[in-house]
mmCIF file of the C-alpha atoms, coordinates in Angstrom:
data_MODEL
# 
_entry.id   MODEL 
# 
loop_
_atom_site.group_PDB 
_atom_site.id 
_atom_site.type_symbol 
_atom_site.label_atom_id 
_atom_site.label_alt_id 
_atom_site.label_comp_id 
_atom_site.label_asym_id 
_atom_site.label_entity_id 
_atom_site.label_seq_id 
_atom_site.pdbx_PDB_ins_code 
_atom_site.Cartn_x 
_atom_site.Cartn_y 
_atom_site.Cartn_z 
_atom_site.occupancy 
_atom_site.B_iso_or_equiv 
_atom_site.pdbx_formal_charge 
_atom_site.auth_seq_id 
_atom_site.auth_comp_id 
_atom_site.auth_asym_id 
_atom_site.auth_atom_id 
_atom_site.pdbx_PDB_model_num 
ATOM 1   C CA . MET A 1 1   ? 11.770 -2.302  -9.150  1.00 0.00 ? 1   MET A CA 1 
ATOM 2   C CA . ASN A 1 2   ? 12.952 1.304   -9.268  1.00 0.00 ? 2   ASN A CA 1 
ATOM 3   C CA . ILE A 1 3   ? 11.245 3.842   -7.023  1.00 0.00 ? 3   ILE A CA 1 
ATOM 4   C CA . TYR A 1 4   ? 11.947 7.433   -6.118  1.00 0.00 ? 4   TYR A CA 1 
ATOM 5   C CA . GLY A 1 5   ? 11.158 8.152   -2.498  1.00 0.00 ? 5   GLY A CA 1 
ATOM 6   C CA . LEU A 1 6   ? 10.512 11.881  -2.491  1.00 0.00 ? 6   LEU A CA 1 
ATOM 7   C CA . GLY A 1 7   ? 9.859  13.945  0.593   1.00 0.00 ? 7   GLY A CA 1 
ATOM 8   C CA . HIS A 1 8   ? 10.978 16.953  2.585   1.00 0.00 ? 8   HIS A CA 1 
ATOM 9   C CA . PRO A 1 9   ? 13.541 16.109  5.294   1.00 0.00 ? 9   PRO A CA 1 
ATOM 10  C CA . ARG A 1 10  ? 12.003 14.756  8.493   1.00 0.00 ? 10  ARG A CA 1 
ATOM 11  C CA . SER A 1 11  ? 8.890  13.511  6.706   1.00 0.00 ? 11  SER A CA 1 
ATOM 12  C CA . GLY A 1 12  ? 9.393  9.785   7.276   1.00 0.00 ? 12  GLY A CA 1 
ATOM 13  C CA . ASN A 1 13  ? 11.278 9.041   4.077   1.00 0.00 ? 13  ASN A CA 1 
ATOM 14  C CA . THR A 1 14  ? 14.041 7.066   5.809   1.00 0.00 ? 14  THR A CA 1 
ATOM 15  C CA . TRP A 1 15  ? 11.418 4.928   7.538   1.00 0.00 ? 15  TRP A CA 1 
ATOM 16  C CA . VAL A 1 16  ? 9.584  4.261   4.269   1.00 0.00 ? 16  VAL A CA 1 
ATOM 17  C CA . GLU A 1 17  ? 12.882 3.455   2.551   1.00 0.00 ? 17  GLU A CA 1 
ATOM 18  C CA . TYR A 1 18  ? 13.484 0.809   5.214   1.00 0.00 ? 18  TYR A CA 1 
ATOM 19  C CA . ILE A 1 19  ? 9.939  -0.543  4.859   1.00 0.00 ? 19  ILE A CA 1 
ATOM 20  C CA . CYS A 1 20  ? 10.202 -0.737  1.082   1.00 0.00 ? 20  CYS A CA 1 
ATOM 21  C CA . GLY A 1 21  ? 13.429 -2.718  1.413   1.00 0.00 ? 21  GLY A CA 1 
ATOM 22  C CA . CYS A 1 22  ? 11.596 -5.196  3.642   1.00 0.00 ? 22  CYS A CA 1 
ATOM 23  C CA . PHE A 1 23  ? 8.779  -5.317  1.082   1.00 0.00 ? 23  PHE A CA 1 
ATOM 24  C CA . GLY A 1 24  ? 11.195 -6.295  -1.677  1.00 0.00 ? 24  GLY A CA 1 
ATOM 25  C CA . VAL A 1 25  ? 12.023 -3.013  -3.440  1.00 0.00 ? 25  VAL A CA 1 
ATOM 26  C CA . SER A 1 26  ? 15.514 -3.411  -4.877  1.00 0.00 ? 26  SER A CA 1 
ATOM 27  C CA . ASN A 1 27  ? 16.259 0.186   -5.842  1.00 0.00 ? 27  ASN A CA 1 
ATOM 28  C CA . TYR A 1 28  ? 14.800 2.964   -3.704  1.00 0.00 ? 28  TYR A CA 1 
ATOM 29  C CA . ILE A 1 29  ? 16.308 6.364   -4.507  1.00 0.00 ? 29  ILE A CA 1 
ATOM 30  C CA . LYS A 1 30  ? 15.654 8.776   -1.655  1.00 0.00 ? 30  LYS A CA 1 
ATOM 31  C CA . ALA A 1 31  ? 15.271 12.390  -2.726  1.00 0.00 ? 31  ALA A CA 1 
ATOM 32  C CA . HIS A 1 32  ? 14.457 15.572  -0.848  1.00 0.00 ? 32  HIS A CA 1 
ATOM 33  C CA . GLY A 1 33  ? 13.750 17.647  -3.927  1.00 0.00 ? 33  GLY A CA 1 
ATOM 34  C CA . GLY A 1 34  ? 14.970 18.783  -7.308  1.00 0.00 ? 34  GLY A CA 1 
ATOM 35  C CA . ALA A 1 35  ? 18.122 20.534  -8.412  1.00 0.00 ? 35  ALA A CA 1 
ATOM 36  C CA . SER A 1 36  ? 17.463 23.533  -6.149  1.00 0.00 ? 36  SER A CA 1 
ATOM 37  C CA . PHE A 1 37  ? 17.671 21.405  -3.022  1.00 0.00 ? 37  PHE A CA 1 
ATOM 38  C CA . PRO A 1 38  ? 21.076 21.815  -1.342  1.00 0.00 ? 38  PRO A CA 1 
ATOM 39  C CA . GLY A 1 39  ? 23.221 18.788  -0.670  1.00 0.00 ? 39  GLY A CA 1 
ATOM 40  C CA . HIS A 1 40  ? 23.188 15.223  -1.903  1.00 0.00 ? 40  HIS A CA 1 
ATOM 41  C CA . ARG A 1 41  ? 19.437 14.631  -1.921  1.00 0.00 ? 41  ARG A CA 1 
ATOM 42  C CA . GLY A 1 42  ? 18.556 16.964  -4.784  1.00 0.00 ? 42  GLY A CA 1 
ATOM 43  C CA . ILE A 1 43  ? 18.047 15.334  -8.180  1.00 0.00 ? 43  ILE A CA 1 
ATOM 44  C CA . SER A 1 44  ? 18.630 17.219  -11.428 1.00 0.00 ? 44  SER A CA 1 
ATOM 45  C CA . ASN A 1 45  ? 17.834 14.530  -13.983 1.00 0.00 ? 45  ASN A CA 1 
ATOM 46  C CA . TRP A 1 46  ? 14.781 12.459  -13.131 1.00 0.00 ? 46  TRP A CA 1 
ATOM 47  C CA . ASN A 1 47  ? 14.165 9.082   -14.755 1.00 0.00 ? 47  ASN A CA 1 
ATOM 48  C CA . GLU A 1 48  ? 10.483 9.061   -15.660 1.00 0.00 ? 48  GLU A CA 1 
ATOM 49  C CA . ASN A 1 49  ? 10.497 5.263   -15.884 1.00 0.00 ? 49  ASN A CA 1 
ATOM 50  C CA . TYR A 1 50  ? 10.703 5.131   -12.101 1.00 0.00 ? 50  TYR A CA 1 
ATOM 51  C CA . TRP A 1 51  ? 7.663  4.975   -9.870  1.00 0.00 ? 51  TRP A CA 1 
ATOM 52  C CA . MET A 1 52  ? 7.344  7.509   -7.081  1.00 0.00 ? 52  MET A CA 1 
ATOM 53  C CA . ILE A 1 53  ? 6.361  7.469   -3.415  1.00 0.00 ? 53  ILE A CA 1 
ATOM 54  C CA . PHE A 1 54  ? 5.889  10.927  -1.958  1.00 0.00 ? 54  PHE A CA 1 
ATOM 55  C CA . MET A 1 55  ? 5.995  11.520  1.794   1.00 0.00 ? 55  MET A CA 1 
ATOM 56  C CA . VAL A 1 56  ? 3.914  14.477  2.974   1.00 0.00 ? 56  VAL A CA 1 
ATOM 57  C CA . ARG A 1 57  ? 4.213  16.028  6.430   1.00 0.00 ? 57  ARG A CA 1 
ATOM 58  C CA . ASP A 1 58  ? 2.751  19.182  7.927   1.00 0.00 ? 58  ASP A CA 1 
ATOM 59  C CA . TYR A 1 59  ? 5.046  21.957  6.675   1.00 0.00 ? 59  TYR A CA 1 
ATOM 60  C CA . LYS A 1 60  ? 4.998  23.537  10.142  1.00 0.00 ? 60  LYS A CA 1 
ATOM 61  C CA . GLU A 1 61  ? 6.349  20.320  11.632  1.00 0.00 ? 61  GLU A CA 1 
ATOM 62  C CA . ALA A 1 62  ? 8.887  19.453  8.939   1.00 0.00 ? 62  ALA A CA 1 
ATOM 63  C CA . ILE A 1 63  ? 10.355 22.933  8.553   1.00 0.00 ? 63  ILE A CA 1 
ATOM 64  C CA . LEU A 1 64  ? 10.602 23.663  12.283  1.00 0.00 ? 64  LEU A CA 1 
ATOM 65  C CA . ARG A 1 65  ? 12.320 20.306  12.788  1.00 0.00 ? 65  ARG A CA 1 
ATOM 66  C CA . HIS A 1 66  ? 14.751 20.735  9.907   1.00 0.00 ? 66  HIS A CA 1 
ATOM 67  C CA . GLN A 1 67  ? 15.571 24.215  8.617   1.00 0.00 ? 67  GLN A CA 1 
ATOM 68  C CA . LEU A 1 68  ? 14.433 26.128  11.717  1.00 0.00 ? 68  LEU A CA 1 
ATOM 69  C CA . PHE A 1 69  ? 15.426 23.592  14.361  1.00 0.00 ? 69  PHE A CA 1 
ATOM 70  C CA . GLU A 1 70  ? 18.019 25.907  15.882  1.00 0.00 ? 70  GLU A CA 1 
ATOM 71  C CA . GLU A 1 71  ? 16.473 29.223  14.833  1.00 0.00 ? 71  GLU A CA 1 
ATOM 72  C CA . GLU A 1 72  ? 13.594 31.399  15.923  1.00 0.00 ? 72  GLU A CA 1 
ATOM 73  C CA . ALA A 1 73  ? 10.529 30.380  13.949  1.00 0.00 ? 73  ALA A CA 1 
ATOM 74  C CA . THR A 1 74  ? 8.126  32.909  12.450  1.00 0.00 ? 74  THR A CA 1 
ATOM 75  C CA . PRO A 1 75  ? 5.274  32.534  9.952   1.00 0.00 ? 75  PRO A CA 1 
ATOM 76  C CA . GLU A 1 76  ? 7.304  34.471  7.389   1.00 0.00 ? 76  GLU A CA 1 
ATOM 77  C CA . LYS A 1 77  ? 10.263 32.097  7.725   1.00 0.00 ? 77  LYS A CA 1 
ATOM 78  C CA . VAL A 1 78  ? 8.017  29.037  7.484   1.00 0.00 ? 78  VAL A CA 1 
ATOM 79  C CA . ALA A 1 79  ? 6.314  30.379  4.363   1.00 0.00 ? 79  ALA A CA 1 
ATOM 80  C CA . ASP A 1 80  ? 9.590  31.440  2.740   1.00 0.00 ? 80  ASP A CA 1 
ATOM 81  C CA . ILE A 1 81  ? 11.066 27.960  3.104   1.00 0.00 ? 81  ILE A CA 1 
ATOM 82  C CA . ALA A 1 82  ? 7.831  26.225  2.119   1.00 0.00 ? 82  ALA A CA 1 
ATOM 83  C CA . LEU A 1 83  ? 7.242  28.317  -0.995  1.00 0.00 ? 83  LEU A CA 1 
ATOM 84  C CA . ASN A 1 84  ? 10.641 29.462  -2.245  1.00 0.00 ? 84  ASN A CA 1 
ATOM 85  C CA . LYS A 1 85  ? 12.851 26.548  -1.422  1.00 0.00 ? 85  LYS A CA 1 
ATOM 86  C CA . GLU A 1 86  ? 12.232 22.847  -1.028  1.00 0.00 ? 86  GLU A CA 1 
ATOM 87  C CA . TYR A 1 87  ? 8.801  22.013  0.339   1.00 0.00 ? 87  TYR A CA 1 
ATOM 88  C CA . ALA A 1 88  ? 6.555  23.210  -2.490  1.00 0.00 ? 88  ALA A CA 1 
ATOM 89  C CA . GLU A 1 89  ? 8.998  21.998  -5.117  1.00 0.00 ? 89  GLU A CA 1 
ATOM 90  C CA . GLY A 1 90  ? 8.541  18.422  -3.944  1.00 0.00 ? 90  GLY A CA 1 
ATOM 91  C CA . ILE A 1 91  ? 4.772  18.701  -4.257  1.00 0.00 ? 91  ILE A CA 1 
ATOM 92  C CA . GLU A 1 92  ? 5.117  20.155  -7.755  1.00 0.00 ? 92  GLU A CA 1 
ATOM 93  C CA . ILE A 1 93  ? 7.413  17.324  -8.844  1.00 0.00 ? 93  ILE A CA 1 
ATOM 94  C CA . TYR A 1 94  ? 5.055  14.689  -7.471  1.00 0.00 ? 94  TYR A CA 1 
ATOM 95  C CA . ASP A 1 95  ? 1.912  16.309  -8.825  1.00 0.00 ? 95  ASP A CA 1 
ATOM 96  C CA . SER A 1 96  ? 3.277  16.292  -12.373 1.00 0.00 ? 96  SER A CA 1 
ATOM 97  C CA . TRP A 1 97  ? 4.972  12.882  -12.188 1.00 0.00 ? 97  TRP A CA 1 
ATOM 98  C CA . PRO A 1 98  ? 4.016  10.915  -15.345 1.00 0.00 ? 98  PRO A CA 1 
ATOM 99  C CA . ASN A 1 99  ? 4.462  7.366   -14.056 1.00 0.00 ? 99  ASN A CA 1 
ATOM 100 C CA . ARG A 1 100 ? 2.864  5.346   -11.254 1.00 0.00 ? 100 ARG A CA 1 
ATOM 101 C CA . LYS A 1 101 ? 2.850  7.213   -7.975  1.00 0.00 ? 101 LYS A CA 1 
ATOM 102 C CA . THR A 1 102 ? 1.343  7.316   -4.515  1.00 0.00 ? 102 THR A CA 1 
ATOM 103 C CA . HIS A 1 103 ? 1.623  9.667   -1.577  1.00 0.00 ? 103 HIS A CA 1 
ATOM 104 C CA . ILE A 1 104 ? 1.714  8.854   2.118   1.00 0.00 ? 104 ILE A CA 1 
ATOM 105 C CA . TYR A 1 105 ? 0.937  11.256  4.903   1.00 0.00 ? 105 TYR A CA 1 
ATOM 106 C CA . TYR A 1 106 ? 3.450  11.061  7.719   1.00 0.00 ? 106 TYR A CA 1 
ATOM 107 C CA . GLU A 1 107 ? 0.647  11.506  10.230  1.00 0.00 ? 107 GLU A CA 1 
ATOM 108 C CA . ASP A 1 108 ? -1.239 8.478   8.869   1.00 0.00 ? 108 ASP A CA 1 
ATOM 109 C CA . LEU A 1 109 ? 1.920  6.391   9.021   1.00 0.00 ? 109 LEU A CA 1 
ATOM 110 C CA . ILE A 1 110 ? 2.314  7.310   12.699  1.00 0.00 ? 110 ILE A CA 1 
ATOM 111 C CA . THR A 1 111 ? -1.311 6.925   13.800  1.00 0.00 ? 111 THR A CA 1 
ATOM 112 C CA . GLU A 1 112 ? -2.594 4.192   11.458  1.00 0.00 ? 112 GLU A CA 1 
ATOM 113 C CA . PRO A 1 113 ? 0.429  2.150   10.371  1.00 0.00 ? 113 PRO A CA 1 
ATOM 114 C CA . ARG A 1 114 ? -1.440 -1.020  9.443   1.00 0.00 ? 114 ARG A CA 1 
ATOM 115 C CA . ARG A 1 115 ? -3.977 0.719   7.200   1.00 0.00 ? 115 ARG A CA 1 
ATOM 116 C CA . THR A 1 116 ? -1.282 2.925   5.655   1.00 0.00 ? 116 THR A CA 1 
ATOM 117 C CA . LEU A 1 117 ? 1.220  0.171   5.003   1.00 0.00 ? 117 LEU A CA 1 
ATOM 118 C CA . VAL A 1 118 ? -1.237 -2.271  3.485   1.00 0.00 ? 118 VAL A CA 1 
ATOM 119 C CA . LYS A 1 119 ? -1.869 0.377   0.832   1.00 0.00 ? 119 LYS A CA 1 
ATOM 120 C CA . LEU A 1 120 ? 1.882  0.774   0.333   1.00 0.00 ? 120 LEU A CA 1 
ATOM 121 C CA . ALA A 1 121 ? 2.290  -3.005  0.054   1.00 0.00 ? 121 ALA A CA 1 
ATOM 122 C CA . ASP A 1 122 ? -0.470 -3.134  -2.565  1.00 0.00 ? 122 ASP A CA 1 
ATOM 123 C CA . PHE A 1 123 ? 1.168  -0.316  -4.529  1.00 0.00 ? 123 PHE A CA 1 
ATOM 124 C CA . ILE A 1 124 ? 4.501  -2.121  -4.574  1.00 0.00 ? 124 ILE A CA 1 
ATOM 125 C CA . GLY A 1 125 ? 2.987  -5.544  -5.197  1.00 0.00 ? 125 GLY A CA 1 
ATOM 126 C CA . CYS A 1 126 ? 4.327  -6.971  -1.952  1.00 0.00 ? 126 CYS A CA 1 
ATOM 127 C CA . GLU A 1 127 ? 3.017  -10.436 -1.110  1.00 0.00 ? 127 GLU A CA 1 
ATOM 128 C CA . ARG A 1 128 ? 0.596  -10.437 1.812   1.00 0.00 ? 128 ARG A CA 1 
ATOM 129 C CA . VAL A 1 129 ? 2.632  -12.987 3.762   1.00 0.00 ? 129 VAL A CA 1 
ATOM 130 C CA . VAL A 1 130 ? 5.636  -10.638 3.605   1.00 0.00 ? 130 VAL A CA 1 
ATOM 131 C CA . TYR A 1 131 ? 3.506  -7.715  4.753   1.00 0.00 ? 131 TYR A CA 1 
ATOM 132 C CA . GLU A 1 132 ? 2.040  -9.686  7.676   1.00 0.00 ? 132 GLU A CA 1 
ATOM 133 C CA . LYS A 1 133 ? 5.474  -10.891 8.786   1.00 0.00 ? 133 LYS A CA 1 
ATOM 134 C CA . PHE A 1 134 ? 6.717  -7.302  8.795   1.00 0.00 ? 134 PHE A CA 1 
ATOM 135 C CA . MET A 1 135 ? 3.729  -6.044  10.766  1.00 0.00 ? 135 MET A CA 1 
ATOM 136 C CA . SER A 1 136 ? 4.124  -8.803  13.351  1.00 0.00 ? 136 SER A CA 1 
ATOM 137 C CA . ASN A 1 137 ? 7.488  -7.232  14.250  1.00 0.00 ? 137 ASN A CA 1 
ATOM 138 C CA . TYR A 1 138 ? 6.501  -3.648  13.507  1.00 0.00 ? 138 TYR A CA 1 
ATOM 139 C CA . GLU A 1 139 ? 7.866  -1.992  16.652  1.00 0.00 ? 139 GLU A CA 1 
ATOM 140 C CA . ASP A 1 140 ? 11.203 -3.796  16.352  1.00 0.00 ? 140 ASP A CA 1 
ATOM 141 C CA . HIS A 1 141 ? 11.506 -2.652  12.748  1.00 0.00 ? 141 HIS A CA 1 
ATOM 142 C CA . LYS A 1 142 ? 10.687 0.939   13.701  1.00 0.00 ? 142 LYS A CA 1 
ATOM 143 C CA . THR A 1 143 ? 13.312 0.949   16.446  1.00 0.00 ? 143 THR A CA 1 
ATOM 144 C CA . LYS A 1 144 ? 15.914 -0.412  14.042  1.00 0.00 ? 144 LYS A CA 1 
ATOM 145 C CA . SER A 1 145 ? 15.050 2.187   11.416  1.00 0.00 ? 145 SER A CA 1 
ATOM 146 C CA . ILE A 1 146 ? 15.395 5.042   13.917  1.00 0.00 ? 146 ILE A CA 1 
ATOM 147 C CA . SER A 1 147 ? 18.785 3.711   15.027  1.00 0.00 ? 147 SER A CA 1 
ATOM 148 C CA . LEU A 1 148 ? 20.014 3.798   11.414  1.00 0.00 ? 148 LEU A CA 1 
ATOM 149 C CA . TYR A 1 149 ? 19.102 7.450   10.936  1.00 0.00 ? 149 TYR A CA 1 
ATOM 150 C CA . SER A 1 150 ? 22.024 9.859   10.872  1.00 0.00 ? 150 SER A CA 1 
ATOM 151 C CA . SER A 1 151 ? 21.807 13.641  10.736  1.00 0.00 ? 151 SER A CA 1 
ATOM 152 C CA . SER A 1 152 ? 23.713 16.671  11.992  1.00 0.00 ? 152 SER A CA 1 
ATOM 153 C CA . LEU A 1 153 ? 20.440 17.668  13.667  1.00 0.00 ? 153 LEU A CA 1 
ATOM 154 C CA . GLY A 1 154 ? 20.347 14.478  15.681  1.00 0.00 ? 154 GLY A CA 1 
ATOM 155 C CA . PRO A 1 155 ? 18.031 11.471  15.782  1.00 0.00 ? 155 PRO A CA 1 
ATOM 156 C CA . SER A 1 156 ? 14.269 11.543  16.040  1.00 0.00 ? 156 SER A CA 1 
ATOM 157 C CA . ILE A 1 157 ? 13.066 13.507  19.066  1.00 0.00 ? 157 ILE A CA 1 
ATOM 158 C CA . THR A 1 158 ? 9.635  11.899  19.271  1.00 0.00 ? 158 THR A CA 1 
ATOM 159 C CA . GLY A 1 159 ? 10.723 8.381   18.316  1.00 0.00 ? 159 GLY A CA 1 
ATOM 160 C CA . GLY A 1 160 ? 8.133  8.340   15.559  1.00 0.00 ? 160 GLY A CA 1 
ATOM 161 C CA . ASN A 1 161 ? 5.329  8.365   18.110  1.00 0.00 ? 161 ASN A CA 1 
ATOM 162 C CA . LYS A 1 162 ? 3.936  11.890  17.749  1.00 0.00 ? 162 LYS A CA 1 
ATOM 163 C CA . LYS A 1 163 ? 2.475  13.524  14.696  1.00 0.00 ? 163 LYS A CA 1 
ATOM 164 C CA . ASP A 1 164 ? 2.333  17.006  16.255  1.00 0.00 ? 164 ASP A CA 1 
ATOM 165 C CA . HIS A 1 165 ? 5.236  18.376  18.260  1.00 0.00 ? 165 HIS A CA 1 
ATOM 166 C CA . HIS A 1 166 ? 7.595  20.949  16.735  1.00 0.00 ? 166 HIS A CA 1 
ATOM 167 C CA . LYS A 1 167 ? 4.948  23.326  15.413  1.00 0.00 ? 167 LYS A CA 1 
ATOM 168 C CA . PHE A 1 168 ? 3.938  24.238  18.945  1.00 0.00 ? 168 PHE A CA 1 
ATOM 169 C CA . ARG A 1 169 ? 7.018  26.427  19.125  1.00 0.00 ? 169 ARG A CA 1 
ATOM 170 C CA . LEU A 1 170 ? 4.790  28.740  17.094  1.00 0.00 ? 170 LEU A CA 1 
ATOM 171 C CA . SER A 1 171 ? 1.938  30.463  18.865  1.00 0.00 ? 171 SER A CA 1 
ATOM 172 C CA . TYR A 1 172 ? -1.593 29.577  17.847  1.00 0.00 ? 172 TYR A CA 1 
ATOM 173 C CA . GLU A 1 173 ? -1.843 32.868  15.941  1.00 0.00 ? 173 GLU A CA 1 
ATOM 174 C CA . ASP A 1 174 ? 1.463  32.254  14.179  1.00 0.00 ? 174 ASP A CA 1 
ATOM 175 C CA . ARG A 1 175 ? 0.368  28.780  13.098  1.00 0.00 ? 175 ARG A CA 1 
ATOM 176 C CA . ILE A 1 176 ? -2.756 30.277  11.558  1.00 0.00 ? 176 ILE A CA 1 
ATOM 177 C CA . GLU A 1 177 ? -0.680 32.932  9.800   1.00 0.00 ? 177 GLU A CA 1 
ATOM 178 C CA . SER A 1 178 ? 1.746  30.288  8.502   1.00 0.00 ? 178 SER A CA 1 
ATOM 179 C CA . ASP A 1 179 ? -1.194 28.396  7.024   1.00 0.00 ? 179 ASP A CA 1 
ATOM 180 C CA . ARG A 1 180 ? -2.541 31.536  5.373   1.00 0.00 ? 180 ARG A CA 1 
ATOM 181 C CA . LEU A 1 181 ? 0.777  32.455  3.775   1.00 0.00 ? 181 LEU A CA 1 
ATOM 182 C CA . VAL A 1 182 ? 1.483  28.969  2.427   1.00 0.00 ? 182 VAL A CA 1 
ATOM 183 C CA . ARG A 1 183 ? -2.079 28.533  1.179   1.00 0.00 ? 183 ARG A CA 1 
ATOM 184 C CA . GLU A 1 184 ? -1.945 31.843  -0.682  1.00 0.00 ? 184 GLU A CA 1 
ATOM 185 C CA . GLY A 1 185 ? 1.390  30.892  -2.254  1.00 0.00 ? 185 GLY A CA 1 
ATOM 186 C CA . ILE A 1 186 ? 0.312  27.541  -3.741  1.00 0.00 ? 186 ILE A CA 1 
ATOM 187 C CA . PRO A 1 187 ? -3.506 27.587  -3.666  1.00 0.00 ? 187 PRO A CA 1 
ATOM 188 C CA . ILE A 1 188 ? -4.161 24.749  -6.130  1.00 0.00 ? 188 ILE A CA 1 
ATOM 189 C CA . LEU A 1 189 ? -1.609 22.353  -4.670  1.00 0.00 ? 189 LEU A CA 1 
ATOM 190 C CA . TYR A 1 190 ? -2.667 23.300  -1.151  1.00 0.00 ? 190 TYR A CA 1 
ATOM 191 C CA . GLU A 1 191 ? -6.243 22.291  -1.883  1.00 0.00 ? 191 GLU A CA 1 
ATOM 192 C CA . LYS A 1 192 ? -5.095 18.989  -3.391  1.00 0.00 ? 192 LYS A CA 1 
ATOM 193 C CA . TYR A 1 193 ? -2.646 17.916  -0.696  1.00 0.00 ? 193 TYR A CA 1 
ATOM 194 C CA . LEU A 1 194 ? -2.421 20.168  2.355   1.00 0.00 ? 194 LEU A CA 1 
ATOM 195 C CA . THR A 1 195 ? -5.861 21.195  3.639   1.00 0.00 ? 195 THR A CA 1 
ATOM 196 C CA . ARG A 1 196 ? -5.574 18.695  6.488   1.00 0.00 ? 196 ARG A CA 1 
ATOM 197 C CA . TYR A 1 197 ? -2.868 20.932  7.965   1.00 0.00 ? 197 TYR A CA 1 
ATOM 198 C CA . VAL A 1 198 ? -5.027 24.001  8.478   1.00 0.00 ? 198 VAL A CA 1 
ATOM 199 C CA . THR A 1 199 ? -4.822 24.940  12.153  1.00 0.00 ? 199 THR A CA 1 
ATOM 200 C CA . GLU A 1 200 ? -8.128 24.437  13.915  1.00 0.00 ? 200 GLU A CA 1 
ATOM 201 C CA . GLU A 1 201 ? -9.274 25.945  17.165  1.00 0.00 ? 201 GLU A CA 1 
ATOM 202 C CA . GLU A 1 202 ? -9.391 22.659  19.002  1.00 0.00 ? 202 GLU A CA 1 
ATOM 203 C CA . ASN A 1 203 ? -5.817 21.790  17.978  1.00 0.00 ? 203 ASN A CA 1 
ATOM 204 C CA . GLN A 1 204 ? -3.932 24.273  20.148  1.00 0.00 ? 204 GLN A CA 1 
ATOM 205 C CA . ASN A 1 205 ? -1.973 21.913  22.371  1.00 0.00 ? 205 ASN A CA 1 
ATOM 206 C CA . ALA A 1 206 ? 0.528  19.165  21.654  1.00 0.00 ? 206 ALA A CA 1 
ATOM 207 C CA . TYR A 1 207 ? -0.659 15.616  22.063  1.00 0.00 ? 207 TYR A CA 1 
# 
């Protein structure tokens, strides 16, 4: 089975690659974007015979953890990266993908792993006994996956246990402005995939 694992950096793609290997996927090609993505994770020539799994994470989280990890973060910088570089491109590629596809929200994977991964297992065609064996050792698998991750920006800070963390470097007002700018830039795709990330009044503190 050939699958593209598409997702912005720091969106759980390495973890899902590991899971898919345990579920029996023989060829999982991890990609961060298309030809415009810098480095070795950009793909120029896509094979439309492949299936696709797309990892989605709050753009405020993913971008502040990756591109702006060591820089001052502003709504304008978040929107520029989301719209003019890699984040939106991944959504566009996934949205138009002609073969079998599914998307996974990073936040669901963190907070509801069993419900999220049974859907992934069904998509792949993983036998239930294999899925149950994996889930019985879920925490051990997660720890192993984190230990395998290598990046110049260091390993996971939250250990895969928090869905909201990095975006709180932005003020509440700046998070709202980031949402507005990104939503205005890709309104149709935002409504299809990203409305869950709109900053709400009750979500002002990390948890």
